[in-house]
C-alpha positions as CSV (number, residue, x, y, z in Angstrom):
1,X,-94.9,-18.6,-76.0
2,X,-98.5,-19.3,-75.0
3,X,-99.6,-20.0,-71.4
4,X,-100.2,-23.7,-72.0
5,X,-96.6,-24.2,-73.3
6,X,-95.2,-22.3,-70.3
7,X,-97.2,-24.4,-67.8
8,X,-95.9,-27.7,-69.4
9,X,-92.2,-26.5,-69.1
10,X,-92.6,-25.5,-65.5
11,X,-94.2,-28.8,-64.5
12,X,-91.5,-30.7,-66.3
13,X,-88.8,-28.8,-64.4
14,X,-90.5,-29.3,-61.1
15,X,-90.7,-33.0,-61.7
16,X,-87.0,-33.2,-62.5
17,X,-86.1,-31.4,-59.2
18,X,-88.4,-33.6,-57.1
19,X,-86.9,-36.8,-58.6
20,X,-83.4,-35.6,-57.9
21,X,-84.2,-34.8,-54.3
22,X,-85.9,-38.2,-53.8
23,X,-82.9,-40.1,-55.1
24,X,-80.5,-38.1,-52.9
25,X,-82.7,-38.8,-49.8
26,X,-82.7,-42.5,-50.5
27,X,-78.9,-42.6,-50.4
28,X,-78.3,-44.6,-53.6
29,X,-74.8,-45.9,-54.1
30,X,-73.4,-44.8,-57.4
31,X,-71.3,-47.8,-57.9
32,X,-73.9,-50.5,-57.2
33,X,-77.2,-48.5,-57.6
34,X,-78.3,-50.0,-54.3
35,X,-79.4,-48.2,-51.1
36,X,-76.4,-47.6,-48.7
37,X,-76.5,-49.3,-45.3
38,X,-74.3,-49.3,-42.1
39,X,-72.5,-52.6,-41.5
40,X,-73.6,-54.5,-38.3
41,X,-70.8,-55.8,-36.1
42,X,-70.8,-59.5,-35.2
43,X,-70.6,-60.1,-31.5
44,X,-68.9,-63.3,-30.5
45,X,-70.3,-64.9,-27.4
46,X,-67.7,-67.0,-25.6
47,X,-69.0,-70.3,-24.2
48,X,-68.6,-70.6,-20.3
49,X,-66.0,-72.9,-18.9
50,X,-67.0,-75.7,-16.5
51,X,-64.9,-76.4,-13.4
52,X,-63.6,-79.6,-14.9
53,X,-62.6,-77.8,-18.2
54,X,-60.9,-75.0,-16.3
55,X,-59.0,-77.3,-14.0
56,X,-57.7,-79.4,-17.0
57,X,-55.8,-76.4,-18.4
58,X,-52.3,-77.5,-17.7
59,X,-50.2,-74.8,-15.9
60,X,-53.1,-72.8,-14.7
61,X,-52.7,-71.6,-11.1
62,X,-55.5,-71.9,-8.5
63,X,-56.0,-70.8,-4.9
64,X,-58.0,-72.5,-2.2
65,X,-59.3,-70.2,0.5
66,X,-58.6,-71.0,4.1
67,X,-61.4,-72.0,6.4
68,X,-60.4,-69.2,8.7
69,X,-61.4,-65.9,7.1
70,X,-61.8,-62.3,8.4
71,X,-65.3,-62.5,6.8
72,X,-67.3,-64.5,4.3
73,X,-66.8,-62.3,1.3
74,X,-64.0,-62.6,-1.2
75,X,-61.5,-59.7,-1.1
76,X,-57.9,-58.5,-0.5
77,X,-57.8,-60.0,3.0
78,X,-59.0,-63.5,1.9
79,X,-56.5,-66.0,3.2
80,X,-55.1,-68.8,1.0
81,X,-54.6,-72.3,2.3
82,X,-53.3,-73.9,-0.9
83,X,-51.7,-72.8,-4.1
84,X,-52.4,-75.3,-6.9
85,X,-51.0,-75.7,-10.4
86,X,-52.9,-77.8,-12.8
87,X,-50.8,-80.6,-14.1
88,X,-53.2,-82.2,-16.5
89,X,-54.7,-85.7,-16.4
90,X,-56.9,-84.7,-13.4
91,X,-53.9,-83.9,-11.2
92,X,-52.4,-80.8,-9.5
93,X,-49.3,-79.7,-7.8
94,X,-50.4,-78.6,-4.3
95,X,-48.5,-76.2,-2.1
96,X,-49.8,-76.1,1.5
97,X,-49.4,-72.5,2.4
98,X,-51.2,-72.6,5.7
99,X,-54.4,-74.5,6.0
100,X,-54.7,-73.6,9.7
101,X,-53.4,-70.0,9.5
102,X,-53.7,-69.0,5.9
103,X,-50.3,-67.1,5.8
104,X,-50.8,-65.8,2.3
105,X,-53.6,-63.3,1.6
106,X,-54.9,-62.2,-1.8
107,X,-53.3,-58.8,-1.3
108,X,-49.8,-60.5,-1.1
109,X,-50.1,-61.5,-4.7
110,X,-50.2,-57.9,-5.9
111,X,-47.4,-57.0,-8.3
112,X,-46.0,-60.6,-8.3
113,X,-45.1,-62.5,-11.5
114,X,-46.2,-66.2,-11.8
115,X,-42.6,-67.3,-10.8
116,X,-42.7,-65.0,-7.8
117,X,-46.0,-66.4,-6.7
118,X,-44.6,-70.0,-6.9
119,X,-41.5,-68.9,-4.9
120,X,-43.8,-67.4,-2.3
121,X,-45.8,-70.6,-2.2
122,X,-42.6,-72.7,-1.7
123,X,-41.5,-70.4,1.1
124,X,-44.8,-70.6,3.0
125,X,-45.0,-74.4,2.3
126,X,-41.6,-74.8,4.1
127,X,-42.9,-72.8,7.1
128,X,-46.1,-74.9,7.2
129,X,-44.0,-78.1,7.0
130,X,-41.9,-77.0,10.0
131,X,-45.2,-76.2,11.8
132,X,-46.6,-79.7,11.1
133,X,-43.4,-81.5,12.2
134,X,-43.4,-79.5,15.4
135,X,-47.0,-80.4,16.0
136,X,-46.5,-84.1,15.1
137,X,-43.1,-85.6,15.4
138,X,-44.1,-88.5,13.2
139,X,-45.1,-86.2,10.3
140,X,-41.5,-85.9,9.1
141,X,-41.3,-89.6,8.6
142,X,-44.3,-89.5,6.3
143,X,-43.6,-86.3,4.4
144,X,-40.2,-84.8,3.6
145,X,-39.4,-81.2,3.2
146,X,-38.7,-81.8,-0.5
147,X,-42.3,-83.2,-0.8
148,X,-43.6,-79.9,0.6
149,X,-41.6,-77.4,-1.5
150,X,-41.4,-79.5,-4.7
151,X,-44.7,-81.3,-4.7
152,X,-45.4,-84.1,-7.3
153,X,-48.7,-84.2,-9.2
154,X,-51.5,-85.7,-7.2
155,X,-55.1,-86.5,-8.3
156,X,-58.1,-84.5,-7.5
157,X,-61.8,-85.5,-7.7
158,X,-65.0,-83.8,-8.7
159,X,-68.5,-84.9,-7.9
160,X,-71.7,-83.2,-9.0
161,X,-74.6,-83.0,-6.6
162,X,-78.0,-82.9,-8.4
163,X,-81.3,-81.4,-7.5
164,X,-84.5,-83.4,-6.8
165,X,-85.0,-84.1,-10.5
166,X,-81.5,-85.5,-10.9
167,X,-81.1,-83.5,-14.1
168,X,-79.5,-80.3,-12.9
169,X,-76.6,-79.4,-10.7
170,X,-77.1,-77.7,-7.4
171,X,-73.6,-78.2,-6.1
172,X,-70.2,-79.7,-6.9
173,X,-67.5,-81.2,-4.6
174,X,-63.8,-80.7,-5.1
175,X,-61.3,-82.7,-3.1
176,X,-57.7,-83.7,-3.2
177,X,-57.7,-87.1,-1.3
178,X,-54.0,-86.9,-0.4
179,X,-54.3,-83.4,1.1
180,X,-56.4,-82.7,4.2
181,X,-58.2,-79.4,4.2
182,X,-59.0,-79.4,0.5
183,X,-62.6,-80.7,0.7
184,X,-64.8,-78.0,-0.9
185,X,-68.6,-78.1,-1.3
186,X,-69.0,-75.6,-4.1
187,X,-72.4,-73.9,-4.4
188,X,-72.1,-71.3,-7.2
189,X,-69.7,-69.6,-9.5
190,X,-67.8,-66.5,-8.2
191,X,-68.3,-63.6,-10.5
192,X,-65.2,-61.8,-11.8
193,X,-63.8,-59.6,-9.0
194,X,-61.2,-56.9,-9.4
195,X,-58.8,-56.7,-6.5
196,X,-56.3,-53.9,-7.1
197,X,-55.2,-54.6,-10.7
198,X,-55.8,-58.4,-10.4
199,X,-59.0,-60.0,-11.8
200,X,-60.2,-63.2,-10.1
201,X,-63.0,-65.7,-10.7
202,X,-63.8,-69.1,-9.4
203,X,-66.4,-70.8,-7.2
204,X,-68.0,-70.1,-3.9
205,X,-69.0,-72.4,-1.1
206,X,-72.3,-72.3,0.8
207,X,-73.1,-68.9,2.3
208,X,-71.1,-67.2,-0.4
209,X,-67.7,-68.0,1.2
210,X,-64.8,-68.1,-1.2
211,X,-63.8,-71.6,-2.2
212,X,-61.4,-72.0,-5.1
213,X,-60.4,-69.2,-7.5
214,X,-57.9,-68.2,-10.1
215,X,-56.6,-65.1,-11.9
216,X,-58.3,-64.4,-15.3
217,X,-57.8,-62.1,-18.2
218,X,-60.3,-59.5,-19.1
219,X,-62.9,-61.0,-21.5
220,X,-62.2,-64.6,-20.5
221,X,-65.3,-66.8,-20.5
222,X,-67.1,-67.1,-17.2
223,X,-67.1,-70.2,-15.1
224,X,-70.0,-72.6,-14.4
225,X,-70.3,-75.8,-12.5
226,X,-70.3,-79.2,-14.3
227,X,-73.6,-80.8,-15.2
228,X,-74.8,-84.4,-14.7
229,X,-74.1,-85.1,-18.4
230,X,-70.4,-83.9,-18.2
231,X,-68.2,-86.8,-19.3
232,X,-66.1,-88.4,-16.5
233,X,-67.8,-86.6,-13.6
234,X,-69.1,-88.5,-10.6
235,X,-72.8,-88.0,-9.8
236,X,-74.2,-87.8,-6.3
237,X,-71.2,-89.7,-5.0
């Protein structure tokens, strides 16, 4: 074999090795002859819930914070004035659990089932009724004990307060006309807050004081205030 023939064979062998290494590095797929790739996970973004949407969820339980609080931040000692259950058709069942004293605190809900929370609300509503009758002898003629512990659905109202442009929300009012002490001037959503093993979210009043809140599940969409174009919402009323 002469030198020229040997050089040709060596070059051919080297070319074959380089080609094989190149194909391996590119990661070709033997079945499809296409470069392999890592699948990209699709992340689903949940649309936020407005206050009107959240309140319309029949059976959902809400809590209204008492005006008298140990401080202005939401926490385990936050006092509850009303326990509400959404009844649909813009109505709620309202248990007065101590608008003046706030007998129930958030920490009292720990470890309770839904039925147990309702039973607690009924018990405290009975105490509040006795307090009201004692304070005003005519109260018993207007409201019965059964009305207090087995409330019927009553309407609530929402009204958006717009900014100087009239196109964006800067606040939202929530009120139950038939119940005193339920007028809330909401200023911002309340971020999800974990108290013990309970996750809460809702809306804050001016100054960051807790207003109305509910228990949520992990991963549930966040809450936002209604906007001027939300159907059925009063504007600057």
